[in-house]
PDB file with SEQRES, HELIX, SHEET and CRYST1 records, atoms N, CA, C and O in Angstrom:
SEQRES   1 A   91  MET PRO ASP GLU PRO THR SER MET GLN ALA GLN SER ASN          
SEQRES   2 A   91  LEU GLY GLU ALA GLN ASP SER VAL HIS LYS ALA ARG ARG          
SEQRES   3 A   91  ALA VAL HIS GLN ALA LEU SER ASN THR THR GLU THR ALA          
SEQRES   4 A   91  VAL LEU GLN ALA GLU ASN ALA LEU LEU LYS ALA GLN ASN          
SEQRES   5 A   91  ALA VAL SER ALA ILE ALA ASP ARG ARG MET GLN PRO ALA          
SEQRES   6 A   91  VAL GLU GLU ILE ARG ASN GLU LEU ALA SER VAL GLN ASP          
SEQRES   7 A   91  GLN PHE ASN GLN VAL ARG PHE GLN ARG PRO THR ASN GLY          
HELIX    1 AA1 ASP A    3  SER A   33  1                                  31    
HELIX    2 AA2 GLU A   37  SER A   55  1                                  19    
HELIX    3 AA3 ARG A   60  MET A   62  5                                   3    
HELIX    4 AA4 GLN A   63  GLN A   86  1                                  24    
CRYST1    1.000    1.000    1.000  90.00  90.00  90.00 P 1           1          
ATOM      1  N   MET A   1     -10.728  -4.686-115.676  1.00  0.00           N  
ATOM      2  CA  MET A   1     -11.100  -3.244-115.824  1.00  0.00           C  
ATOM      3  C   MET A   1     -10.095  -2.224-115.355  1.00  0.00           C  
ATOM      4  O   MET A   1     -10.046  -1.155-115.962  1.00  0.00           O  
ATOM      5  N   PRO A   2      -9.344  -2.429-114.404  1.00  0.00           N  
ATOM      6  CA  PRO A   2      -8.397  -1.360-113.995  1.00  0.00           C  
ATOM      7  C   PRO A   2      -7.332  -1.162-114.939  1.00  0.00           C  
ATOM      8  O   PRO A   2      -6.586  -0.197-114.773  1.00  0.00           O  
ATOM      9  N   ASP A   3      -7.161  -1.940-115.902  1.00  0.00           N  
ATOM     10  CA  ASP A   3      -6.112  -1.831-116.908  1.00  0.00           C  
ATOM     11  C   ASP A   3      -6.658  -0.912-118.049  1.00  0.00           C  
ATOM     12  O   ASP A   3      -5.790  -0.374-118.737  1.00  0.00           O  
ATOM     13  N   GLU A   4      -7.834  -0.675-118.324  1.00  0.00           N  
ATOM     14  CA  GLU A   4      -8.479   0.051-119.340  1.00  0.00           C  
ATOM     15  C   GLU A   4      -7.963   1.477-119.328  1.00  0.00           C  
ATOM     16  O   GLU A   4      -7.519   1.950-120.374  1.00  0.00           O  
ATOM     17  N   PRO A   5      -7.997   2.271-118.091  1.00  0.00           N  
ATOM     18  CA  PRO A   5      -7.485   3.637-118.236  1.00  0.00           C  
ATOM     19  C   PRO A   5      -6.051   3.838-118.607  1.00  0.00           C  
ATOM     20  O   PRO A   5      -5.634   4.724-119.353  1.00  0.00           O  
ATOM     21  N   THR A   6      -5.288   2.850-117.961  1.00  0.00           N  
ATOM     22  CA  THR A   6      -3.838   2.762-118.458  1.00  0.00           C  
ATOM     23  C   THR A   6      -3.724   2.621-119.903  1.00  0.00           C  
ATOM     24  O   THR A   6      -2.979   3.344-120.564  1.00  0.00           O  
ATOM     25  N   SER A   7      -4.476   1.668-120.423  1.00  0.00           N  
ATOM     26  CA  SER A   7      -4.463   1.494-121.811  1.00  0.00           C  
ATOM     27  C   SER A   7      -4.888   2.605-122.682  1.00  0.00           C  
ATOM     28  O   SER A   7      -4.320   2.864-123.743  1.00  0.00           O  
ATOM     29  N   MET A   8      -5.988   3.316-122.175  1.00  0.00           N  
ATOM     30  CA  MET A   8      -6.428   4.529-122.942  1.00  0.00           C  
ATOM     31  C   MET A   8      -5.352   5.529-122.759  1.00  0.00           C  
ATOM     32  O   MET A   8      -5.054   6.186-123.756  1.00  0.00           O  
ATOM     33  N   GLN A   9      -4.734   5.752-121.680  1.00  0.00           N  
ATOM     34  CA  GLN A   9      -3.741   6.737-121.482  1.00  0.00           C  
ATOM     35  C   GLN A   9      -2.444   6.320-122.352  1.00  0.00           C  
ATOM     36  O   GLN A   9      -1.811   7.180-122.966  1.00  0.00           O  
ATOM     37  N   ALA A  10      -2.114   5.081-122.372  1.00  0.00           N  
ATOM     38  CA  ALA A  10      -1.075   4.674-123.289  1.00  0.00           C  
ATOM     39  C   ALA A  10      -1.272   4.934-124.688  1.00  0.00           C  
ATOM     40  O   ALA A  10      -0.369   5.355-125.410  1.00  0.00           O  
ATOM     41  N   GLN A  11      -2.464   4.684-125.089  1.00  0.00           N  
ATOM     42  CA  GLN A  11      -2.925   5.019-126.530  1.00  0.00           C  
ATOM     43  C   GLN A  11      -2.796   6.377-126.767  1.00  0.00           C  
ATOM     44  O   GLN A  11      -2.269   6.753-127.814  1.00  0.00           O  
ATOM     45  N   SER A  12      -3.241   7.248-125.861  1.00  0.00           N  
ATOM     46  CA  SER A  12      -2.957   8.697-125.991  1.00  0.00           C  
ATOM     47  C   SER A  12      -1.618   9.120-126.085  1.00  0.00           C  
ATOM     48  O   SER A  12      -1.260   9.952-126.919  1.00  0.00           O  
ATOM     49  N   ASN A  13      -0.800   8.550-125.209  1.00  0.00           N  
ATOM     50  CA  ASN A  13       0.678   8.882-125.091  1.00  0.00           C  
ATOM     51  C   ASN A  13       1.365   8.438-126.301  1.00  0.00           C  
ATOM     52  O   ASN A  13       2.301   9.109-126.736  1.00  0.00           O  
ATOM     53  N   LEU A  14       0.957   7.291-126.926  1.00  0.00           N  
ATOM     54  CA  LEU A  14       1.529   6.748-128.176  1.00  0.00           C  
ATOM     55  C   LEU A  14       1.213   7.710-129.347  1.00  0.00           C  
ATOM     56  O   LEU A  14       2.095   7.948-130.172  1.00  0.00           O  
ATOM     57  N   GLY A  15      -0.063   8.296-129.453  1.00  0.00           N  
ATOM     58  CA  GLY A  15      -0.428   9.103-130.476  1.00  0.00           C  
ATOM     59  C   GLY A  15       0.416  10.433-130.322  1.00  0.00           C  
ATOM     60  O   GLY A  15       0.927  10.972-131.304  1.00  0.00           O  
ATOM     61  N   GLU A  16       0.531  10.914-129.086  1.00  0.00           N  
ATOM     62  CA  GLU A  16       1.282  12.061-128.889  1.00  0.00           C  
ATOM     63  C   GLU A  16       2.749  11.968-129.199  1.00  0.00           C  
ATOM     64  O   GLU A  16       3.370  12.927-129.658  1.00  0.00           O  
ATOM     65  N   ALA A  17       3.262  10.872-128.959  1.00  0.00           N  
ATOM     66  CA  ALA A  17       4.689  10.475-129.290  1.00  0.00           C  
ATOM     67  C   ALA A  17       4.781  10.498-130.803  1.00  0.00           C  
ATOM     68  O   ALA A  17       5.634  11.198-131.349  1.00  0.00           O  
ATOM     69  N   GLN A  18       3.937   9.761-131.492  1.00  0.00           N  
ATOM     70  CA  GLN A  18       3.948   9.764-132.923  1.00  0.00           C  
ATOM     71  C   GLN A  18       3.960  11.138-133.547  1.00  0.00           C  
ATOM     72  O   GLN A  18       4.785  11.438-134.410  1.00  0.00           O  
ATOM     73  N   ASP A  19       3.006  11.997-133.087  1.00  0.00           N  
ATOM     74  CA  ASP A  19       2.918  13.401-133.469  1.00  0.00           C  
ATOM     75  C   ASP A  19       4.121  14.282-133.202  1.00  0.00           C  
ATOM     76  O   ASP A  19       4.485  15.182-133.959  1.00  0.00           O  
ATOM     77  N   SER A  20       4.730  13.937-132.024  1.00  0.00           N  
ATOM     78  CA  SER A  20       5.979  14.751-131.680  1.00  0.00           C  
ATOM     79  C   SER A  20       7.087  14.346-132.583  1.00  0.00           C  
ATOM     80  O   SER A  20       7.766  15.245-133.081  1.00  0.00           O  
ATOM     81  N   VAL A  21       7.352  13.121-132.853  1.00  0.00           N  
ATOM     82  CA  VAL A  21       8.389  12.638-133.783  1.00  0.00           C  
ATOM     83  C   VAL A  21       8.139  13.229-135.105  1.00  0.00           C  
ATOM     84  O   VAL A  21       9.110  13.727-135.675  1.00  0.00           O  
ATOM     85  N   HIS A  22       6.992  13.253-135.686  1.00  0.00           N  
ATOM     86  CA  HIS A  22       6.674  13.915-136.931  1.00  0.00           C  
ATOM     87  C   HIS A  22       6.939  15.371-136.968  1.00  0.00           C  
ATOM     88  O   HIS A  22       7.400  15.909-137.975  1.00  0.00           O  
ATOM     89  N   LYS A  23       6.652  16.017-135.877  1.00  0.00           N  
ATOM     90  CA  LYS A  23       6.906  17.420-135.813  1.00  0.00           C  
ATOM     91  C   LYS A  23       8.486  17.647-135.748  1.00  0.00           C  
ATOM     92  O   LYS A  23       9.006  18.607-136.317  1.00  0.00           O  
ATOM     93  N   ALA A  24       9.169  16.769-135.071  1.00  0.00           N  
ATOM     94  CA  ALA A  24      10.588  16.919-135.003  1.00  0.00           C  
ATOM     95  C   ALA A  24      11.235  16.738-136.278  1.00  0.00           C  
ATOM     96  O   ALA A  24      12.151  17.462-136.670  1.00  0.00           O  
ATOM     97  N   ARG A  25      10.704  15.665-136.992  1.00  0.00           N  
ATOM     98  CA  ARG A  25      11.292  15.404-138.371  1.00  0.00           C  
ATOM     99  C   ARG A  25      11.086  16.645-139.243  1.00  0.00           C  
ATOM    100  O   ARG A  25      12.046  17.074-139.883  1.00  0.00           O  
ATOM    101  N   ARG A  26       9.910  17.241-139.307  1.00  0.00           N  
ATOM    102  CA  ARG A  26       9.584  18.517-140.025  1.00  0.00           C  
ATOM    103  C   ARG A  26      10.590  19.509-139.620  1.00  0.00           C  
ATOM    104  O   ARG A  26      11.199  20.123-140.496  1.00  0.00           O  
ATOM    105  N   ALA A  27      10.841  19.742-138.270  1.00  0.00           N  
ATOM    106  CA  ALA A  27      11.683  20.784-137.858  1.00  0.00           C  
ATOM    107  C   ALA A  27      13.107  20.559-138.269  1.00  0.00           C  
ATOM    108  O   ALA A  27      13.848  21.479-138.615  1.00  0.00           O  
ATOM    109  N   VAL A  28      13.486  19.198-138.212  1.00  0.00           N  
ATOM    110  CA  VAL A  28      14.903  18.938-138.662  1.00  0.00           C  
ATOM    111  C   VAL A  28      15.110  19.270-140.163  1.00  0.00           C  
ATOM    112  O   VAL A  28      16.122  19.827-140.588  1.00  0.00           O  
ATOM    113  N   HIS A  29      14.000  18.857-140.970  1.00  0.00           N  
ATOM    114  CA  HIS A  29      14.140  19.145-142.421  1.00  0.00           C  
ATOM    115  C   HIS A  29      14.113  20.657-142.623  1.00  0.00           C  
ATOM    116  O   HIS A  29      14.856  21.168-143.461  1.00  0.00           O  
ATOM    117  N   GLN A  30      13.324  21.350-141.921  1.00  0.00           N  
ATOM    118  CA  GLN A  30      13.475  22.900-141.950  1.00  0.00           C  
ATOM    119  C   GLN A  30      14.872  23.430-141.672  1.00  0.00           C  
ATOM    120  O   GLN A  30      15.400  24.336-142.317  1.00  0.00           O  
ATOM    121  N   ALA A  31      15.403  22.800-140.684  1.00  0.00           N  
ATOM    122  CA  ALA A  31      16.736  23.336-140.253  1.00  0.00           C  
ATOM    123  C   ALA A  31      17.905  22.862-141.183  1.00  0.00           C  
ATOM    124  O   ALA A  31      18.995  23.432-141.132  1.00  0.00           O  
ATOM    125  N   LEU A  32      17.663  21.781-142.061  1.00  0.00           N  
ATOM    126  CA  LEU A  32      18.449  21.358-143.121  1.00  0.00           C  
ATOM    127  C   LEU A  32      18.569  22.433-144.113  1.00  0.00           C  
ATOM    128  O   LEU A  32      19.658  22.758-144.587  1.00  0.00           O  
ATOM    129  N   SER A  33      17.439  22.994-144.436  1.00  0.00           N  
ATOM    130  CA  SER A  33      17.469  24.096-145.495  1.00  0.00           C  
ATOM    131  C   SER A  33      17.697  25.397-145.041  1.00  0.00           C  
ATOM    132  O   SER A  33      18.115  26.236-145.839  1.00  0.00           O  
ATOM    133  N   ASN A  34      17.468  25.707-143.788  1.00  0.00           N  
ATOM    134  CA  ASN A  34      17.633  27.000-143.126  1.00  0.00           C  
ATOM    135  C   ASN A  34      18.390  26.871-141.816  1.00  0.00           C  
ATOM    136  O   ASN A  34      17.785  26.725-140.754  1.00  0.00           O  
ATOM    137  N   THR A  35      19.735  26.927-141.893  1.00  0.00           N  
ATOM    138  CA  THR A  35      20.634  26.562-140.833  1.00  0.00           C  
ATOM    139  C   THR A  35      20.801  27.692-139.846  1.00  0.00           C  
ATOM    140  O   THR A  35      21.829  27.750-139.172  1.00  0.00           O  
ATOM    141  N   THR A  36      19.917  28.524-139.733  1.00  0.00           N  
ATOM    142  CA  THR A  36      20.033  29.623-138.725  1.00  0.00           C  
ATOM    143  C   THR A  36      19.864  28.966-137.341  1.00  0.00           C  
ATOM    144  O   THR A  36      19.364  27.856-137.157  1.00  0.00           O  
ATOM    145  N   GLU A  37      20.331  29.766-136.419  1.00  0.00           N  
ATOM    146  CA  GLU A  37      20.506  29.259-135.084  1.00  0.00           C  
ATOM    147  C   GLU A  37      18.951  28.978-134.552  1.00  0.00           C  
ATOM    148  O   GLU A  37      18.676  27.968-133.904  1.00  0.00           O  
ATOM    149  N   THR A  38      18.074  29.882-134.867  1.00  0.00           N  
ATOM    150  CA  THR A  38      16.720  29.638-134.610  1.00  0.00           C  
ATOM    151  C   THR A  38      16.091  28.384-135.048  1.00  0.00           C  
ATOM    152  O   THR A  38      15.410  27.681-134.302  1.00  0.00           O  
ATOM    153  N   ALA A  39      16.354  28.113-136.344  1.00  0.00           N  
ATOM    154  CA  ALA A  39      15.838  26.827-136.933  1.00  0.00           C  
ATOM    155  C   ALA A  39      16.352  25.651-136.204  1.00  0.00           C  
ATOM    156  O   ALA A  39      15.600  24.732-135.880  1.00  0.00           O  
ATOM    157  N   VAL A  40      17.656  25.658-135.930  1.00  0.00           N  
ATOM    158  CA  VAL A  40      18.241  24.531-135.260  1.00  0.00           C  
ATOM    159  C   VAL A  40      17.746  24.412-133.780  1.00  0.00           C  
ATOM    160  O   VAL A  40      17.461  23.313-133.305  1.00  0.00           O  
ATOM    161  N   LEU A  41      17.661  25.452-133.139  1.00  0.00           N  
ATOM    162  CA  LEU A  41      17.086  25.430-131.777  1.00  0.00           C  
ATOM    163  C   LEU A  41      15.602  24.877-131.833  1.00  0.00           C  
ATOM    164  O   LEU A  41      15.225  24.041-131.012  1.00  0.00           O  
ATOM    165  N   GLN A  42      14.828  25.335-132.761  1.00  0.00           N  
ATOM    166  CA  GLN A  42      13.538  24.726-132.958  1.00  0.00           C  
ATOM    167  C   GLN A  42      13.464  23.201-133.060  1.00  0.00           C  
ATOM    168  O   GLN A  42      12.658  22.493-132.457  1.00  0.00           O  
ATOM    169  N   ALA A  43      14.484  22.762-133.966  1.00  0.00           N  
ATOM    170  CA  ALA A  43      14.479  21.458-134.223  1.00  0.00           C  
ATOM    171  C   ALA A  43      14.882  20.653-132.886  1.00  0.00           C  
ATOM    172  O   ALA A  43      14.282  19.647-132.508  1.00  0.00           O  
ATOM    173  N   GLU A  44      15.886  21.184-132.280  1.00  0.00           N  
ATOM    174  CA  GLU A  44      16.372  20.566-130.933  1.00  0.00           C  
ATOM    175  C   GLU A  44      15.250  20.365-129.951  1.00  0.00           C  
ATOM    176  O   GLU A  44      15.018  19.298-129.382  1.00  0.00           O  
ATOM    177  N   ASN A  45      14.514  21.583-129.788  1.00  0.00           N  
ATOM    178  CA  ASN A  45      13.263  21.608-128.929  1.00  0.00           C  
ATOM    179  C   ASN A  45      12.193  20.570-129.379  1.00  0.00           C  
ATOM    180  O   ASN A  45      11.596  19.909-128.529  1.00  0.00           O  
ATOM    181  N   ALA A  46      11.968  20.434-130.602  1.00  0.00           N  
ATOM    182  CA  ALA A  46      10.969  19.380-131.083  1.00  0.00           C  
ATOM    183  C   ALA A  46      11.493  17.872-130.842  1.00  0.00           C  
ATOM    184  O   ALA A  46      10.743  16.936-130.565  1.00  0.00           O  
ATOM    185  N   LEU A  47      12.893  17.776-130.989  1.00  0.00           N  
ATOM    186  CA  LEU A  47      13.342  16.479-130.824  1.00  0.00           C  
ATOM    187  C   LEU A  47      13.277  16.209-129.151  1.00  0.00           C  
ATOM    188  O   LEU A  47      13.034  15.072-128.746  1.00  0.00           O  
ATOM    189  N   LEU A  48      13.478  17.177-128.333  1.00  0.00           N  
ATOM    190  CA  LEU A  48      13.395  16.866-126.906  1.00  0.00           C  
ATOM    191  C   LEU A  48      11.949  16.596-126.457  1.00  0.00           C  
ATOM    192  O   LEU A  48      11.716  15.833-125.519  1.00  0.00           O  
ATOM    193  N   LYS A  49      10.986  17.228-127.136  1.00  0.00           N  
ATOM    194  CA  LYS A  49       9.562  17.098-126.836  1.00  0.00           C  
ATOM    195  C   LYS A  49       9.242  15.705-127.197  1.00  0.00           C  
ATOM    196  O   LYS A  49       8.484  15.049-126.484  1.00  0.00           O  
ATOM    197  N   ALA A  50       9.841  15.157-128.391  1.00  0.00           N  
ATOM    198  CA  ALA A  50       9.452  13.824-128.936  1.00  0.00           C  
ATOM    199  C   ALA A  50      10.140  12.776-127.960  1.00  0.00           C  
ATOM    200  O   ALA A  50       9.527  11.774-127.592  1.00  0.00           O  
ATOM    201  N   GLN A  51      11.295  13.020-127.601  1.00  0.00           N  
ATOM    202  CA  GLN A  51      11.994  12.136-126.611  1.00  0.00           C  
ATOM    203  C   GLN A  51      11.068  11.995-125.260  1.00  0.00           C  
ATOM    204  O   GLN A  51      10.817  10.880-124.803  1.00  0.00           O  
ATOM    205  N   ASN A  52      10.651  13.019-124.742  1.00  0.00           N  
ATOM    206  CA  ASN A  52       9.901  13.050-123.515  1.00  0.00           C  
ATOM    207  C   ASN A  52       8.513  12.342-123.734  1.00  0.00           C  
ATOM    208  O   ASN A  52       8.042  11.624-122.852  1.00  0.00           O  
ATOM    209  N   ALA A  53       7.862  12.563-124.940  1.00  0.00           N  
ATOM    210  CA  ALA A  53       6.619  11.980-125.224  1.00  0.00           C  
ATOM    211  C   ALA A  53       6.775  10.396-125.395  1.00  0.00           C  
ATOM    212  O   ALA A  53       5.886   9.628-125.027  1.00  0.00           O  
ATOM    213  N   VAL A  54       7.926   9.981-125.959  1.00  0.00           N  
ATOM    214  CA  VAL A  54       8.179   8.497-126.011  1.00  0.00           C  
ATOM    215  C   VAL A  54       8.443   7.876-124.691  1.00  0.00           C  
ATOM    216  O   VAL A  54       8.085   6.742-124.371  1.00  0.00           O  
ATOM    217  N   SER A  55       9.135   8.761-123.909  1.00  0.00           N  
ATOM    218  CA  SER A  55       9.409   8.119-122.551  1.00  0.00           C  
ATOM    219  C   SER A  55       8.212   8.103-121.607  1.00  0.00           C  
ATOM    220  O   SER A  55       8.257   7.462-120.557  1.00  0.00           O  
ATOM    221  N   ALA A  56       7.047   8.866-122.009  1.00  0.00           N  
ATOM    222  CA  ALA A  56       5.937   8.820-121.198  1.00  0.00           C  
ATOM    223  C   ALA A  56       5.076   7.519-121.329  1.00  0.00           C  
ATOM    224  O   ALA A  56       4.190   7.247-120.519  1.00  0.00           O  
ATOM    225  N   ILE A  57       5.389   6.753-122.376  1.00  0.00           N  
ATOM    226  CA  ILE A  57       4.527   5.513-122.690  1.00  0.00           C  
ATOM    227  C   ILE A  57       5.054   4.420-121.662  1.00  0.00           C  
ATOM    228  O   ILE A  57       6.176   3.928-121.777  1.00  0.00           O  
ATOM    229  N   ALA A  58       4.325   4.135-120.830  1.00  0.00           N  
ATOM    230  CA  ALA A  58       4.761   3.175-119.729  1.00  0.00           C  
ATOM    231  C   ALA A  58       4.135   1.831-119.967  1.00  0.00           C  
ATOM    232  O   ALA A  58       4.659   0.866-119.411  1.00  0.00           O  
ATOM    233  N   ASP A  59       3.058   1.644-120.740  1.00  0.00           N  
ATOM    234  CA  ASP A  59       2.318   0.387-120.862  1.00  0.00           C  
ATOM    235  C   ASP A  59       3.100  -0.546-121.680  1.00  0.00           C  
ATOM    236  O   ASP A  59       3.491  -0.282-122.817  1.00  0.00           O  
ATOM    237  N   ARG A  60       3.313  -1.636-121.065  1.00  0.00           N  
ATOM    238  CA  ARG A  60       4.308  -2.607-121.748  1.00  0.00           C  
ATOM    239  C   ARG A  60       3.635  -3.257-122.979  1.00  0.00           C  
ATOM    240  O   ARG A  60       4.303  -3.735-123.896  1.00  0.00           O  
ATOM    241  N   ARG A  61       2.363  -3.253-122.961  1.00  0.00           N  
ATOM    242  CA  ARG A  61       1.625  -3.745-124.147  1.00  0.00           C  
ATOM    243  C   ARG A  61       1.964  -2.978-125.480  1.00  0.00           C  
ATOM    244  O   ARG A  61       1.784  -3.415-126.617  1.00  0.00           O  
ATOM    245  N   MET A  62       2.485  -1.759-125.133  1.00  0.00           N  
ATOM    246  CA  MET A  62       2.677  -0.944-126.267  1.00  0.00           C  
ATOM    247  C   MET A  62       4.170  -1.011-126.834  1.00  0.00           C  
ATOM    248  O   MET A  62       4.557  -0.230-127.704  1.00  0.00           O  
ATOM    249  N   GLN A  63       4.931  -1.944-126.307  1.00  0.00           N  
ATOM    250  CA  GLN A  63       6.317  -1.804-126.618  1.00  0.00           C  
ATOM    251  C   GLN A  63       6.606  -2.046-128.129  1.00  0.00           C  
ATOM    252  O   GLN A  63       7.524  -1.377-128.604  1.00  0.00           O  
ATOM    253  N   PRO A  64       6.002  -2.842-128.884  1.00  0.00           N  
ATOM    254  CA  PRO A  64       6.245  -3.000-130.312  1.00  0.00           C  
ATOM    255  C   PRO A  64       6.014  -1.575-131.051  1.00  0.00           C  
ATOM    256  O   PRO A  64       6.815  -1.157-131.886  1.00  0.00           O  
ATOM    257  N   ALA A  65       4.997  -0.957-130.719  1.00  0.00           N  
ATOM    258  CA  ALA A  65       4.814   0.426-131.304  1.00  0.00           C  
ATOM    259  C   ALA A  65       5.808   1.481-130.786  1.00  0.00           C  
ATOM    260  O   ALA A  65       6.267   2.374-131.499  1.00  0.00           O  
ATOM    261  N   VAL A  66       6.088   1.310-129.543  1.00  0.00           N  
ATOM    262  CA  VAL A  66       7.056   2.176-128.927  1.00  0.00           C  
ATOM    263  C   VAL A  66       8.347   1.946-129.584  1.00  0.00           C  
ATOM    264  O   VAL A  66       9.019   2.950-129.822  1.00  0.00           O  
ATOM    265  N   GLU A  67       8.806   0.809-129.915  1.00  0.00           N  
ATOM    266  CA  GLU A  67      10.104   0.544-130.525  1.00  0.00           C  
ATOM    267  C   GLU A  67      10.251   1.087-131.908  1.00  0.00           C  
ATOM    268  O   GLU A  67      11.295   1.597-132.313  1.00  0.00           O  
ATOM    269  N   GLU A  68       9.128   0.952-132.637  1.00  0.00           N  
ATOM    270  CA  GLU A  68       8.983   1.499-133.927  1.00  0.00           C  
ATOM    271  C   GLU A  68       9.114   3.038-133.937  1.00  0.00           C  
ATOM    272  O   GLU A  68       9.747   3.625-134.814  1.00  0.00           O  
ATOM    273  N   ILE A  69       8.480   3.667-132.909  1.00  0.00           N  
ATOM    274  CA  ILE A  69       8.642   5.171-132.691  1.00  0.00           C  
ATOM    275  C   ILE A  69      10.092   5.465-132.289  1.00  0.00           C  
ATOM    276  O   ILE A  69      10.709   6.426-132.749  1.00  0.00           O  
ATOM    277  N   ARG A  70      10.585   4.637-131.454  1.00  0.00           N  
ATOM    278  CA  ARG A  70      12.025   5.087-130.944  1.00  0.00           C  
ATOM    279  C   ARG A  70      13.131   4.965-132.260  1.00  0.00           C  
ATOM    280  O   ARG A  70      14.089   5.722-132.419  1.00  0.00           O  
ATOM    281  N   ASN A  71      12.809   3.982-133.033  1.00  0.00           N  
ATOM    282  CA  ASN A  71      13.643   3.888-134.285  1.00  0.00           C  
ATOM    283  C   ASN A  71      13.511   5.016-135.123  1.00  0.00           C  
ATOM    284  O   ASN A  71      14.503   5.535-135.634  1.00  0.00           O  
ATOM    285  N   GLU A  72      12.218   5.491-135.330  1.00  0.00           N  
ATOM    286  CA  GLU A  72      12.122   6.733-136.060  1.00  0.00           C  
ATOM    287  C   GLU A  72      12.772   7.780-135.500  1.00  0.00           C  
ATOM    288  O   GLU A  72      13.506   8.502-136.174  1.00  0.00           O  
ATOM    289  N   LEU A  73      12.565   7.961-134.222  1.00  0.00           N  
ATOM    290  CA  LEU A  73      13.227   9.035-133.337  1.00  0.00           C  
ATOM    291  C   LEU A  73      14.716   9.128-133.547  1.00  0.00           C  
ATOM    292  O   LEU A  73      15.325  10.188-133.692  1.00  0.00           O  
ATOM    293  N   ALA A  74      15.261   7.887-133.550  1.00  0.00           N  
ATOM    294  CA  ALA A  74      16.768   7.805-133.709  1.00  0.00           C  
ATOM    295  C   ALA A  74      17.131   8.201-135.024  1.00  0.00           C  
ATOM    296  O   ALA A  74      18.229   8.738-135.172  1.00  0.00           O  
ATOM    297  N   SER A  75      16.347   8.013-136.056  1.00  0.00           N  
ATOM    298  CA  SER A  75      16.714   8.502-137.386  1.00  0.00           C  
ATOM    299  C   SER A  75      16.622  10.042-137.491  1.00  0.00           C  
ATOM    300  O   SER A  75      17.445  10.697-138.131  1.00  0.00           O  
ATOM    301  N   VAL A  76      15.555  10.596-136.816  1.00  0.00           N  
ATOM    302  CA  VAL A  76      15.499  12.106-136.700  1.00  0.00           C  
ATOM    303  C   VAL A  76      16.643  12.645-135.936  1.00  0.00           C  
ATOM    304  O   VAL A  76      17.154  13.693-136.331  1.00  0.00           O  
ATOM    305  N   GLN A  77      17.127  12.021-134.835  1.00  0.00           N  
ATOM    306  CA  GLN A  77      18.253  12.438-134.062  1.00  0.00           C  
ATOM    307  C   GLN A  77      19.467  12.471-134.884  1.00  0.00           C  
ATOM    308  O   GLN A  77      20.284  13.387-134.794  1.00  0.00           O  
ATOM    309  N   ASP A  78      19.609  11.335-135.802  1.00  0.00           N  
ATOM    310  CA  ASP A  78      20.749  11.358-136.625  1.00  0.00           C  
ATOM    311  C   ASP A  78      20.844  12.553-137.698  1.00  0.00           C  
ATOM    312  O   ASP A  78      21.892  13.121-138.002  1.00  0.00           O  
ATOM    313  N   GLN A  79      19.604  12.828-138.205  1.00  0.00           N  
ATOM    314  CA  GLN A  79      19.526  13.991-139.059  1.00  0.00           C  
ATOM    315  C   GLN A  79      19.827  15.300-138.430  1.00  0.00           C  
ATOM    316  O   GLN A  79      20.467  16.181-139.004  1.00  0.00           O  
ATOM    317  N   PHE A  80      19.292  15.409-137.101  1.00  0.00           N  
ATOM    318  CA  PHE A  80      19.567  16.544-136.293  1.00  0.00           C  
ATOM    319  C   PHE A  80      21.099  16.896-136.156  1.00  0.00           C  
ATOM    320  O   PHE A  80      21.606  18.008-136.306  1.00  0.00           O  
ATOM    321  N   ASN A  81      21.780  15.613-135.811  1.00  0.00           N  
ATOM    322  CA  ASN A  81      23.200  15.787-135.614  1.00  0.00           C  
ATOM    323  C   ASN A  81      23.850  16.218-136.800  1.00  0.00           C  
ATOM    324  O   ASN A  81      24.842  16.936-136.674  1.00  0.00           O  
ATOM    325  N   GLN A  82      23.394  15.849-138.101  1.00  0.00           N  
ATOM    326  CA  GLN A  82      24.043  16.439-139.259  1.00  0.00           C  
ATOM    327  C   GLN A  82      23.820  17.831-139.333  1.00  0.00           C  
ATOM    328  O   GLN A  82      24.740  18.561-139.702  1.00  0.00           O  
ATOM    329  N   VAL A  83      22.575  18.354-138.989  1.00  0.00           N  
ATOM    330  CA  VAL A  83      22.395  19.803-139.042  1.00  0.00           C  
ATOM    331  C   VAL A  83      23.193  20.540-138.007  1.00  0.00           C  
ATOM    332  O   VAL A  83      23.674  21.642-138.270  1.00  0.00           O  
ATOM    333  N   ARG A  84      23.347  19.973-136.851  1.00  0.00           N  
ATOM    334  CA  ARG A  84      24.020  20.615-135.739  1.00  0.00           C  
ATOM    335  C   ARG A  84      25.469  20.754-135.989  1.00  0.00           C  
ATOM    336  O   ARG A  84      26.063  21.797-135.717  1.00  0.00           O  
ATOM    337  N   PHE A  85      26.068  19.686-136.520  1.00  0.00           N  
ATOM    338  CA  PHE A  85      27.496  19.689-136.798  1.00  0.00           C  
ATOM    339  C   PHE A  85      27.930  20.150-138.120  1.00  0.00           C  
ATOM    340  O   PHE A  85      29.142  20.257-138.303  1.00  0.00           O  
ATOM    341  N   GLN A  86      27.192  20.413-138.985  1.00  0.00           N  
ATOM    342  CA  GLN A  86      27.497  20.883-140.333  1.00  0.00           C  
ATOM    343  C   GLN A  86      27.289  22.254-140.553  1.00  0.00           C  
ATOM    344  O   GLN A  86      27.758  22.752-141.577  1.00  0.00           O  
ATOM    345  N   ARG A  87      26.609  23.002-139.689  1.00  0.00           N  
ATOM    346  CA  ARG A  87      26.306  24.355-139.884  1.00  0.00           C  
ATOM    347  C   ARG A  87      27.628  25.209-139.555  1.00  0.00           C  
ATOM    348  O   ARG A  87      28.458  24.831-138.728  1.00  0.00           O  
ATOM    349  N   PRO A  88      27.726  26.302-140.229  1.00  0.00           N  
ATOM    350  CA  PRO A  88      28.914  27.106-139.986  1.00  0.00           C  
ATOM    351  C   PRO A  88      28.784  27.687-138.570  1.00  0.00           C  
ATOM    352  O   PRO A  88      27.655  27.767-138.085  1.00  0.00           O  
ATOM    353  N   THR A  89      29.849  28.097-137.873  1.00  0.00           N  
ATOM    354  CA  THR A  89      29.821  28.603-136.498  1.00  0.00           C  
ATOM    355  C   THR A  89      29.981  30.045-136.424  1.00  0.00           C  
ATOM    356  O   THR A  89      30.266  30.585-135.355  1.00  0.00           O  
ATOM    357  N   ASN A  90      29.803  30.747-137.579  1.00  0.00           N  
ATOM    358  CA  ASN A  90      29.879  32.223-137.538  1.00  0.00           C  
ATOM    359  C   ASN A  90      28.649  32.876-137.095  1.00  0.00           C  
ATOM    360  O   ASN A  90      28.522  34.094-137.216  1.00  0.00           O  
ATOM    361  N   GLY A  91      27.700  32.112-136.570  1.00  0.00           N  
ATOM    362  CA  GLY A  91      26.448  32.629-136.016  1.00  0.00           C  
ATOM    363  C   GLY A  91      25.781  33.703-136.076  1.00  0.00           C  
ATOM    364  O   GLY A  91      24.721  33.806-135.459  1.00  0.00           O  
TER     365      GLY A  91                                                      
END                                                                             
């Protein structure tokens, strides 16, 4: 019984992490088409929130799902790096 709240919290954290990664992906796609500093900063902020949400999942039973989310997050991070390093610096 003591594991149930942890499991419920882990499920909640997992859902939050998935949502955060999807929001980060959308923000990065937006920044790809609109490379203003604001769009890039919004994408960076969304990525940081997603990274924090993934880090908040502490339940070891969730590791397969967490690994899948981490892989998706790494893909989003790669896309963000393309945005960050390909935009003009004339700001």
